[in-house]
C-alpha positions as CSV (number, residue, x, y, z in Angstrom):
1,M,22.7,-16.8,-16.1
2,L,21.1,-13.7,-17.2
3,S,18.9,-13.6,-20.3
4,A,20.1,-11.8,-23.4
5,T,17.2,-9.4,-23.2
6,E,18.3,-8.0,-19.7
7,P,20.3,-4.8,-19.6
8,N,23.7,-5.4,-18.4
9,E,25.7,-2.3,-19.2
10,G,28.6,-1.6,-16.8
11,K,28.5,-5.1,-15.6
12,N,32.2,-5.0,-14.9
13,N,31.9,-2.2,-12.3
14,P,30.9,-2.9,-8.6
15,Y,27.4,-1.7,-8.9
16,G,26.9,-3.7,-12.1
17,K,28.2,-6.9,-10.4
18,W,26.0,-6.4,-7.5
19,M,23.0,-6.0,-9.7
20,R,23.8,-9.0,-11.6
21,N,24.2,-11.2,-8.5
22,T,21.0,-9.8,-7.0
23,Q,19.1,-10.8,-10.2
24,I,20.6,-14.4,-10.1
25,N,19.9,-14.8,-6.3
26,N,16.4,-13.6,-6.6
27,A,15.7,-16.0,-9.5
28,E,17.1,-18.9,-7.5
29,L,15.1,-17.8,-4.4
30,E,11.8,-17.6,-6.4
31,S,12.5,-21.1,-7.7
32,D,13.1,-22.5,-4.3
33,L,10.0,-20.8,-2.8
34,I,7.8,-22.4,-5.5
35,S,9.5,-25.8,-4.7
36,I,8.6,-25.4,-1.0
37,R,5.0,-24.5,-1.7
38,T,4.8,-27.6,-4.0
39,V,6.2,-29.8,-1.3
40,M,3.8,-28.6,1.3
41,N,0.8,-29.2,-1.0
42,L,2.1,-32.8,-1.8
43,Q,2.5,-33.6,1.9
44,E,-1.1,-32.4,2.6
45,K,-2.4,-34.5,-0.2
46,A,-0.5,-37.5,1.2
47,R,-2.1,-37.0,4.6
48,Q,-5.5,-37.2,2.9
49,G,-4.6,-40.4,1.2
50,Y,-3.6,-39.2,-2.3
51,F,-0.4,-40.8,-3.7
52,P,1.9,-37.9,-4.6
53,G,4.3,-39.7,-6.9
54,A,4.7,-38.8,-10.5
55,R,4.5,-42.4,-11.6
56,V,2.2,-45.0,-10.2
57,P,3.6,-48.5,-9.6
58,V,3.2,-51.3,-12.3
59,G,-0.3,-52.8,-12.1
60,Y,-1.9,-49.4,-11.7
61,K,-2.8,-46.5,-14.0
62,R,-4.1,-42.9,-13.7
63,I,-7.4,-42.0,-15.3
64,T,-9.4,-38.8,-15.4
65,D,-12.8,-39.1,-13.7
66,H,-15.0,-36.0,-13.7
67,G,-12.0,-33.7,-14.2
68,K,-10.0,-35.3,-11.4
69,K,-7.0,-37.7,-11.9
70,I,-7.4,-40.9,-9.9
71,I,-5.4,-44.1,-9.5
72,V,-7.1,-47.5,-10.4
73,P,-5.8,-51.0,-11.0
74,D,-4.8,-51.8,-14.5
75,E,-7.2,-54.7,-15.3
76,E,-4.7,-56.0,-18.1
77,K,-1.9,-56.4,-15.5
78,R,-3.8,-57.0,-12.3
79,H,-3.7,-60.7,-12.5
80,Y,0.1,-60.7,-13.1
81,I,0.7,-58.7,-9.8
82,E,-1.4,-61.2,-7.9
83,K,0.5,-64.1,-9.5
84,I,3.9,-62.5,-8.6
85,F,3.0,-62.2,-4.9
86,R,1.5,-65.8,-4.8
87,L,4.5,-67.5,-6.5
88,Y,6.9,-65.7,-4.4
89,S,5.2,-66.5,-1.2
90,T,5.9,-70.2,-2.0
91,G,9.6,-69.5,-1.4
92,L,10.6,-71.4,-4.7
93,Y,11.5,-68.3,-6.6
94,S,14.1,-65.6,-6.5
95,F,13.5,-62.2,-8.2
96,R,15.5,-63.5,-11.2
97,T,13.8,-66.6,-11.6
98,L,10.4,-65.1,-11.0
99,A,11.1,-62.5,-13.8
100,Q,12.0,-65.3,-16.2
101,K,8.8,-67.1,-15.5
102,M,6.7,-63.9,-15.9
103,R,8.5,-63.1,-19.2
104,K,7.4,-66.5,-20.5
105,E,3.8,-65.8,-19.6
106,G,3.9,-62.5,-21.4
107,F,4.1,-60.0,-18.6
108,T,5.5,-56.6,-19.8
109,H,6.1,-53.2,-18.3
110,N,6.5,-50.0,-20.4
111,N,6.3,-52.3,-23.5
112,R,9.3,-54.2,-22.4
113,P,9.6,-57.9,-21.1
114,C,9.5,-58.3,-17.4
115,T,13.0,-57.9,-15.7
116,K,14.4,-58.7,-12.3
117,K,14.3,-54.9,-11.5
118,T,10.6,-54.9,-12.3
119,I,10.0,-57.8,-9.7
120,E,12.2,-55.9,-7.2
121,N,10.1,-52.8,-7.6
122,I,6.9,-54.7,-7.0
123,L,8.1,-56.7,-4.1
124,S,10.6,-54.3,-2.4
125,V,9.8,-50.7,-3.4
126,Y,6.1,-50.3,-3.9
127,Q,5.0,-53.5,-2.2
128,V,2.7,-51.8,0.3
129,F,0.9,-50.0,-2.5
130,Y,-0.8,-53.3,-3.5
131,I,-2.6,-53.4,-0.1
132,G,-4.0,-49.9,-0.4
133,K,-1.2,-47.9,1.2
134,F,1.9,-46.0,0.4
135,N,5.0,-44.5,2.1
136,Y,5.7,-40.8,2.2
137,S,8.3,-38.6,3.9
138,F,7.0,-36.0,6.4
139,K,8.8,-33.3,8.3
140,Q,8.6,-33.4,12.2
141,N,8.5,-30.5,14.6
142,D,12.2,-30.9,15.3
143,G,13.0,-30.5,11.6
144,T,14.0,-34.2,11.0
145,Y,12.1,-36.3,8.4
146,I,10.4,-39.6,8.9
147,V,8.7,-42.0,6.5
148,K,5.0,-42.6,7.3
149,L,2.8,-45.4,6.0
150,C,-0.3,-43.6,4.6
151,D,-3.7,-45.2,3.9
152,G,-4.3,-44.6,0.2
153,K,-7.5,-43.9,-1.6
154,H,-6.7,-46.4,-4.4
155,E,-8.1,-49.9,-4.5
156,P,-6.0,-52.8,-3.1
157,I,-4.9,-55.5,-5.6
158,I,-3.9,-58.3,-3.3
159,P,-5.2,-59.3,0.1
160,L,-3.3,-58.6,3.4
161,A,-2.7,-62.4,4.1
162,L,-0.9,-62.9,0.7
163,Y,1.2,-59.7,1.2
164,E,2.3,-60.8,4.6
165,A,3.2,-64.4,3.3
166,A,5.4,-62.8,0.5
167,M,7.1,-60.4,2.9
168,N,7.9,-63.2,5.4
169,I,9.8,-65.0,2.5
170,K,11.5,-61.8,1.4
171,D,12.7,-61.0,5.0
172,R,14.2,-64.4,5.4
173,A,16.0,-64.3,2.0
174,S,17.3,-60.8,2.2
175,T,20.6,-60.2,3.8
176,P,21.6,-56.6,4.5
177,K,24.5,-55.4,2.4
178,K,27.0,-53.4,4.3
179,N,29.7,-51.2,2.7
180,K,33.1,-52.3,3.9
181,H,34.3,-48.7,3.9
182,S,32.7,-45.3,3.9
183,F,34.4,-42.4,2.3
184,L,33.6,-38.8,3.0
185,Y,35.0,-37.3,-0.2
186,Q,34.0,-40.1,-2.6
187,G,32.9,-38.7,-6.0
188,L,33.9,-35.1,-5.1
189,I,37.7,-34.8,-5.9
190,R,38.6,-34.5,-9.5
191,C,41.9,-34.1,-11.4
192,S,41.9,-30.5,-12.7
193,L,43.6,-31.5,-16.0
194,T,41.5,-34.6,-17.0
195,N,38.4,-34.1,-14.8
196,R,38.6,-37.7,-13.7
197,L,37.4,-38.6,-10.2
198,L,40.1,-39.7,-7.7
199,T,39.4,-43.2,-6.2
200,P,39.2,-43.6,-2.5
201,E,41.1,-46.3,-0.8
202,K,42.1,-47.5,2.7
203,Q,45.2,-49.3,3.7
204,R,46.7,-50.6,6.9
205,G,49.9,-49.0,8.3
206,E,53.0,-50.9,9.3
207,N,52.4,-53.5,12.0
208,K,48.7,-53.1,11.6
209,S,48.9,-49.6,13.4
210,G,45.5,-48.5,11.9
211,E,44.0,-47.6,8.6
212,Y,44.9,-44.8,6.4
213,E,42.5,-43.2,3.9
214,Y,43.6,-41.6,0.8
215,Y,42.4,-40.7,-2.7
216,R,44.4,-41.8,-5.9
217,C,44.3,-41.2,-9.5
218,H,45.1,-44.6,-11.1
219,R,45.8,-43.5,-14.7
220,T,48.9,-41.7,-15.9
221,C,48.3,-39.5,-18.9
222,S,50.1,-37.0,-21.1
223,E,48.5,-34.0,-19.3
224,C,50.0,-34.8,-15.9
225,P,53.5,-33.5,-14.9
226,Q,56.2,-36.1,-14.2
227,D,56.4,-35.1,-10.5
228,C,52.6,-35.5,-9.9
229,K,52.2,-38.1,-7.1
230,R,48.5,-38.7,-8.0
231,I,47.7,-39.3,-4.5
232,I,46.3,-37.2,-1.5
233,K,45.7,-38.2,2.1
234,R,42.4,-37.6,3.8
235,E,44.2,-35.4,6.5
236,M,45.3,-33.0,3.8
237,I,41.8,-32.8,2.4
238,D,40.2,-32.3,6.0
239,K,42.7,-29.4,6.5
240,A,41.9,-27.8,3.1
241,V,38.2,-28.1,3.8
242,S,38.5,-26.4,7.3
243,E,40.6,-23.5,5.7
244,A,38.0,-23.1,2.9
245,L,35.0,-23.1,5.4
246,N,36.8,-20.4,7.5
247,T,36.8,-18.1,4.4
248,L,32.9,-18.3,4.5
249,N,32.6,-16.7,7.9
250,I,30.1,-13.9,7.8
251,T,30.6,-10.6,9.5
252,K,28.0,-9.2,11.9
253,E,27.2,-6.5,9.4
254,Q,26.6,-9.0,6.6
255,L,24.5,-11.2,9.0
256,T,22.4,-8.1,9.8
257,D,21.8,-7.3,6.1
258,L,20.9,-11.0,5.5
259,K,18.4,-11.0,8.4
260,E,16.7,-7.8,6.8
261,H,16.5,-9.7,3.4
262,V,14.9,-12.6,5.1
263,K,12.2,-10.4,6.6
264,E,11.5,-9.1,3.1
265,I,11.3,-12.8,1.8
266,L,8.8,-13.7,4.6
267,H,6.7,-10.6,4.0
268,Y,6.7,-11.5,0.3
269,Q,5.7,-15.0,1.0
270,E,2.9,-14.0,3.4
271,V,1.4,-11.6,1.0
272,Y,1.4,-14.2,-1.8
273,D,-0.2,-16.8,0.6
274,E,-2.9,-14.4,1.8
275,K,-3.9,-13.3,-1.8
276,R,-4.0,-16.9,-2.8
277,K,-6.1,-17.8,0.2
278,I,-8.6,-15.0,-0.5
279,Q,-8.8,-16.4,-4.1
280,I,-9.4,-20.0,-3.0
281,E,-12.0,-18.7,-0.3
282,G,-14.0,-17.1,-3.2
283,Y,-13.7,-20.2,-5.5
284,I,-14.8,-22.5,-2.6
285,K,-17.8,-20.3,-1.9
286,K,-18.9,-20.2,-5.5
287,L,-18.5,-24.0,-5.9
288,K,-20.7,-24.6,-2.7
289,N,-23.3,-22.2,-4.2
290,R,-23.2,-24.1,-7.6
291,I,-23.7,-27.5,-5.8
292,N,-26.6,-26.2,-3.7
293,Q,-28.1,-24.6,-6.9
294,L,-27.6,-27.9,-8.7
295,Y,-29.5,-29.9,-6.1
296,D,-32.4,-27.4,-6.2
297,D,-32.5,-27.8,-10.1
298,K,-32.6,-31.7,-9.5
299,L,-35.5,-31.3,-7.0
300,D,-37.3,-29.1,-9.4
301,G,-36.9,-31.5,-12.3
302,I,-34.9,-29.0,-14.3
303,I,-32.1,-31.5,-14.8
304,S,-31.9,-35.4,-14.9
305,D,-30.3,-37.4,-12.2
306,D,-27.3,-38.3,-14.6
307,V,-26.6,-34.7,-15.2
308,Y,-26.8,-33.9,-11.5
309,M,-24.4,-36.7,-10.6
310,D,-21.9,-35.8,-13.4
311,K,-21.6,-32.1,-12.4
312,K,-21.8,-32.9,-8.7
313,L,-18.8,-35.1,-8.8
314,T,-16.9,-32.7,-11.0
315,W,-17.4,-29.7,-8.7
316,E,-16.8,-31.9,-5.5
317,N,-13.4,-32.9,-6.9
318,K,-12.5,-29.2,-7.6
319,L,-13.7,-28.3,-4.1
320,E,-11.5,-31.0,-2.5
321,D,-8.4,-29.8,-4.4
322,L,-8.9,-26.3,-3.4
323,T,-9.4,-27.2,0.2
324,L,-6.2,-29.2,0.3
325,E,-4.3,-26.3,-1.3
326,Y,-5.7,-23.9,1.2
327,S,-4.6,-26.1,4.1
328,A,-1.0,-26.4,2.7
329,L,-0.7,-22.5,2.3
330,T,-1.4,-22.0,6.0
331,K,1.8,-24.0,6.8
332,T,4.3,-22.5,4.2
333,N,5.5,-19.5,6.3
334,I,5.9,-21.7,9.3
335,E,8.1,-24.0,7.2
336,L,10.2,-21.1,6.0
337,I,10.8,-19.6,9.5
338,K,12.0,-23.0,10.7
339,R,14.5,-23.2,7.8
340,F,15.8,-19.7,8.2
341,E,16.3,-20.3,12.0
342,K,18.7,-23.2,11.1
343,M,20.4,-21.0,8.5
344,F,21.2,-18.3,11.1
345,E,22.4,-21.0,13.6
346,L,24.7,-22.3,11.1
347,A,26.0,-18.9,10.0
348,E,27.2,-18.1,13.4
349,N,29.9,-20.7,13.4
350,L,30.0,-22.7,10.2
351,T,33.3,-24.6,10.6
352,Q,32.5,-25.8,14.2
353,K,29.0,-26.9,13.1
354,Y,30.4,-28.7,10.2
355,L,32.9,-30.6,12.2
356,Q,30.2,-31.8,14.6
357,K,28.3,-33.5,11.8
358,S,28.5,-37.2,10.8
359,D,30.3,-38.0,7.4
360,E,27.1,-38.4,5.7
361,K,25.8,-34.9,6.7
362,K,29.2,-33.4,6.0
363,R,28.9,-34.7,2.4
364,E,25.6,-32.9,2.0
365,I,27.1,-29.7,3.3
366,L,30.0,-29.8,1.0
367,K,27.8,-30.4,-2.0
368,I,26.0,-27.3,-1.1
369,L,29.0,-25.2,-0.2
370,C,31.5,-26.2,-2.8
371,S,31.2,-26.1,-6.5
372,N,34.4,-28.0,-7.2
373,F,37.2,-30.0,-5.7
374,Y,40.3,-29.9,-8.0
375,Y,43.6,-31.8,-7.5
376,K,46.7,-30.6,-9.3
377,D,50.4,-30.8,-8.8
378,S,49.9,-32.6,-5.4
379,E,47.6,-29.7,-4.1
380,L,43.9,-29.5,-3.6
381,R,42.0,-26.4,-4.8
382,I,38.4,-26.0,-3.4
383,E,36.0,-23.6,-5.3
384,L,33.3,-22.3,-3.0
385,E,29.9,-21.0,-3.8
386,N,29.0,-17.4,-3.1
387,A,28.4,-17.1,0.7
388,F,25.1,-15.4,0.4
389,T,23.7,-17.8,-2.1
390,T,25.1,-20.7,-0.1
391,L,23.2,-19.7,3.1
392,L,19.9,-19.3,1.2
393,K,20.5,-22.9,-0.2
394,F,20.9,-24.2,3.3
395,A,17.7,-22.6,4.5
396,L,15.7,-23.7,1.4
397,N,17.2,-27.1,0.7
398,E,15.0,-30.0,1.7
399,K,17.6,-32.0,3.5
400,W,19.2,-29.0,5.4
401,G,16.2,-27.1,6.3
402,G,16.3,-29.3,9.4
């Protein structure tokens, strides 16, 4: 949306519409570029051993030490974490019974009594954090993502032997849950009158001649016409999606214009990165000079050892943060180029590329391409995003950059 303070005279004429769409696209683009820079910075910090999560696992807390936020064990809860791993490693407790026991012993999280979910988070989500490690998603050269186990800078709470004993019990107790059916359009199709989601189902044909997938509205309401069948087969949806994607085909002229716009984006990003790197280089030089001068003052007896260590740690923390940001900036444009390459590859034959994907990937594509799927009077209406904005989303989106 545009702000009320922006001029929008003549917004109903072609030029006014073009200006309005350009402003909206530029605002979305700037937001996405900021997001990419943030992600690159977080990945660089993860490589250096700094946990990039917004919240630290239960049993730890963030404190500020000489101007830098660090993660340390929460001494009030540390012994509870140790006891949870120790009791679970006996094989005598489930998540539920262990939560009950810890509640009786007074263990709380976020000022609430311990729950089964709390135990599950400790033993199944953040379990490696308690041995001084953490998992983080990194992008590979081919554009795919992998989860890497990183060595953290935080102090471990439990010994490795206790961790392995607990994980052995969990591996034996856990049974992977498999979905009986997987539905491509689940959660996407709504009744246009009531806005209720249609429910996916599968049913065997006569003489067990295979399964048929369809989507049904199970509730009759006053808004629906009497002849509404309230059911649509997957084959009809597949056909409607293919027809909708065909309307997004981009002409050669439009593709040429898009490439010129991408050049401007990359130039803008490069200029931004270079300016910021020059700033950081200046800050780094000043901090190094300050640290050197600080040491001279200590040797000359101008300042005490306590003052020296306090200022030294503060400036070294700032120096480390700047160095990490500088390293991340050198990779931003490389990341953008990879994503735009995938965007142009997709733009050349969108429908064919879509049909080659797995159902999981197709769902992600549809969520980006389509704003709404509406079912009415036994017909499906698909509302598409603006083609230009859609392509930029594909290029800048985390999951589809690769």
